[in-house]
N, C-alpha and C positions, 0 to 999 in steps of 0.2 A: 418576314418570310425567308430572307436570306439566312438568318440565324438558324431557323428551324431546319432549313435545307442543309446547312453546314453540319449541324449536329447529327442529322440523319446519316449523311454520307460518312462522317467520322465514325459513328457507332458501327455502321455496317462494315466498313473497311477494317476497323480494329477487330471486330468479331472474326471475320474471315481470315485475316492475317494471323491472328493468334491461333485459330483452329488449324490452319495449315502448318504453323510452326511446330506443333507437337509431333508432326510426322517428320519434317525436315530436320529438326534439331536432334531428334532421337536417332534418326536413321544414320547420321554420320558416325555414331558411336560404334557401329558394327565393324569399322575398319580395323581396329587393333586385334580383337579376338572374339567379338560378341555378336555373331549372326542371330542369336536369339532375339535381339532387339528388333530385327526386321522380319524374321520368319518364326512364327509361333511353333512350327514343327520341330524347331531346333532345341526346344526346352528339354534338357536332360539327354541330349543326343550323345554327349561325351561321357567319359567315365568319371569325371570330376564334377562336383557341385561347385558353382562359382558365385562369389559375392563381389560386386563391383560398385565403387562410388566414383562419380564423375562430375566435374564442374567445368563450365566453359564460360569465357568472357569475351564479348565482342567489342571491337573498336576501343582499344585501351586508351587511345588519345582523346576520347570523348567522355565528358562527364555524364554520369547516370546512363551509361550504355547498357544494352541488354546483357543478361546472363542467364545461364541454364544449368540445372543440377539434376542428376539422376542417382538413384539407388536401385540396384537390381540383384536378384537371386534367381538361379535356375539349377535344377539337378534332377536326378533320377530317384524315384521312390518305388519300392518293390522292384519287380523285374522289368516291366515294360512300360511303366507310367513315368512321364516327366511332368514337372510342375515349374512355374516360374512366376515372379512378381516384379513389376517395375513401378517405382514411384518417382515422379518428376515434379519440378518447380521451375516455371518459366516466367521471367519478368522482363517487360519492355516498356520502360517509361511508366505511364499511369495504367498500364494494362498488365494483368497477372493471370497466369493459368497454372493450376495444379491438377494432378490426376494420378491414376494408378491403372496398370494393366494386370489382369490375372490370366494366367496361361496354363493350358493342359495339353499334353502331347502323348500319343501312344506310339510305341516303337516295335517294329517287327524285325528281328535280326537273325542272321545265320552266318556261319563261318566256313562253309565248305567241309569237305571230308576230314581234313587234317585239324580243323578248329584252330587255325592260326589267327592271331589278332590282325595280321596284315591282310587277311582275306575277308574282313568284315564286309557284310552286305546288309545294309540297314535302310529300311523304308519307314518313314515317320509321318504322322498326321497330327495337326495341331490346331488349336483355336484360342483366341484371345478376346476377352471382354475388357473394354476400356471405359472408365468412368472419369469424367472431367468437370472441372469448375472454372469458369472464366469470369473475371471481374475487371471493371473499368472504374477507376477512382477519379470522380469528377470534382472532388473537394479542392483539388489543386489547379482547377482551370481559372483563368484570369478574369473572365467577364462575369462579375456578380449580377449584372442586370439582364442576363440572357435567361428567359423563362424556360428554355428547353434544357438548361443545366440544373439538375436538382441538388448540386453540391454535395452529393452523397456517393455511395458506391453501388453501381448497377452490376448485377451478376446473373449468370445462368448456369445451369447444370445440364449435361447430356451424357449419353453413353454411345458406344459403338462396338463393332464386332469385326475381327479379322479371322481368316482361316486359310490353311495352306498345307502343303506337303513338302517333304524333303527326302532326298535319296543319296546315300553314301555308299560307294562301292570301292573298296580298297582306297586308292588315293584320289578318286574322283568324287566330287560332291556337286549337287544341284538342288535348288529350291524353287518353289512357286507359291506365292501368297497373294490373296485378295484382301486388301485393307479397306476399312471403313465401308462395310456392306450396308450399314443402315444410314439412311438420310436423316438430317436434323430439321425438325420443324420448330421454329423459334419465333416468339413475339418480342420484337425489339423495343428500344426505349420509346418509340413513337406509337407503340401498340400495333404495329404492322406485322402481319404474319408472313414469314418468308421460309422457304425450304431450300436447304443447301445439301448437296451431295458431293462428297470428296472421295469417291471410290477410286482406288488405285490398284493396278496389277503390277507386281514385282516378281521378276525371275532372275536368278543368279546361278552361276556355275563356275567351277574352277578345278584345278588339278595340282597336286603336290609332287614336285620333282626333288630327287636327291635323297640324302641319308637323313632321316628324321631323328636319329639318336646321337649322331656324331658328325660334326662338320656342317656344311651348308645344305640347306634345302630351299626351294623356291616354290612360291604359291601365286601363280597368275590367276586372275578371276575377273568376272564382269558382273554387273548388276544392271538390268534393264527395267525402267519404270515407265508406266503409262498412266496418266491422270485422265480418267475417262471424261469428266465433264468438259474440260477445256481442250481435249485432244492433244495434250502435251506429252512429249516423248523425251526422255533423257537416258543417257547411257554412261555407266561408269566403267572405266578400265583401270584395273588394279594390279599391282605387283607387290608382293611381300617377300622379303629375303630373311631367312632365319639362320642363325648360327648356333648350333648346340654344342656346348662344351661337354655336357653329359646329359642324361635323361631328365635331370632336375634343374639345369641351369642353361637358359637360352636368352640370347639377345636378338632383336629383330627390328627391321625397319621396312619402310616402303612408301609408296606414293599412289594416290588415286587422282583420276581426272574425270570429272562429270561434265559431259557436254550436253546442253539442251538442243536436241536434234530437230525438234519441231514443236511449235507452240501456236495456238489460236490467238494468244494475247499479245505476242510480240514476235517480230521477225529478226530481232537482234541475236547475235551469237554470244552466248554466255558460257564461259568455262569456269569450273570451280576446281582449283587445284588443292589437294590435301596430302602433304607428307605426314608420316607418323613414325615414331620409334617407341621401343619398349623393352622390357626385360621380364622374364619369369625366373625366380630363384626359390627353389623348394616350393613352398606353398604361396609365395608372395608374387604379386603382379603389379607393374607400374607401366603407364603409357603416357606419351605426350603427342598431341595432334595439333597441327597448325592448318588453317584454312584461308584461302585467298581467291577472290574473284578476279578473272582477267576476261578480255574480250571486248565486244562493241560497247557494252555498258560497264563503266568503271566506277568503283565505289572508293571514294577517298577514305583511306584508313579502314576499308571494308574487309577486315579479317577477324579471325578469332584464335584464341589459345585455349586448348583443352587439356586437362590433366586427369588421369584416372589411376586409382589404386584399388587393390582387391586382394582377395585370398581365395585359394582353391582348397576345397574340402573333400576328403575321401572317407566315406562312412563304411560301416561293416558290410553293407549290402551292395556297395559299389563294385562293379565288375573289375576284374584285374586287367583287362585290355583297355587301351584307349587309342584313338587316332589323334595325332597332334595336328597343328595347323589350326583350322577353323574350330576344332572341337576342344 
C-alpha cells in the first residue's frame, strides 16, 4: 500500500508542478523585450515582426538539472491583425513537457490630428490557445518490483485558453490578461479522475522616460499576478535602462524583483531577483537573463542562466512608425 501511495503522490505532484512550470518558465522571458509571451493582446502590437529563440538552464552545479527552451514569432498581418506562435520544450528529470501557443490579436489605433508616431493611441484585444503534452518516463525508476510502476512512459495531452487586452498611449502601456481559463479533467496513473484549475489574472503597466532615439531612456514597470485557486499574489517591480547610439543600435539592462505577497500554501517570504542585459543591432537581438531566489526559503544553487537570440523583420505592409521599449 505504501508503494501505491508513493507512486500516486509522485504522479500528482509531477503533473501539477510541470503544468505550473509552463507558465512560470515562459513568463520570465518577457523581461528583455517580449511582453507577447505574457499578454496575447501584444501580438503584432509593434511595427516589427519578431523571431526569438531562448534557452534556459537551471542549477548548473547539479547533474541532469532542468532546462527550458522556447521559439517564438509574432507580428502584424494586414492592417489591424496580429498573430503569434510559441513552441516550448521543458525537461525536469524524468518529466517532460512540450507544447505550443497560437495567438491572434486585433488592434485599434489612432494618432491624433497631426498623425505623429509619438502620439500613438493603441487599443488591442487578444486570445491564445495552448496545446500541451506532458510525459513521465518511469523506465528509469529504480524499483523493478513495484507493480505501480509500469516501466514505460505515461503521458497526457490537454489544452487551455488565455485572453486579454492591452492599451498603449504615447509612452504609457498597460495590459490585462486572464490565463488558463479552462480547467483540466485528467485520469491519472491510478485511474482516479481529478480536476485542476490554474486560472491566473495578470496585469502590468509602465512608462518610458527619456529620449528613445539618442541617449538614455528609462522604462519602469510592474506586473501583478493573482493565482485564483490558491489565492496566491505576487508583484514584480522592474526597471529597464536603454542607451540608444542611434535608432538601429541600442544596449540595455535592468533588474526585476518578484515578491510573493500572499500565499495560501506558505507564509514564507520568497523573492526572485532577475537581472538582465541585451543589445539590438540593426535587425539582430541578443539577451542574457540571470535568476536567483532569496528570502526565507533558500535554494542551494537555485538559480538559472538564460540566453536569447533573435531577428526583427519589417515587411512591406509593416507600418513606418513604432514605439520602442516594450514594442
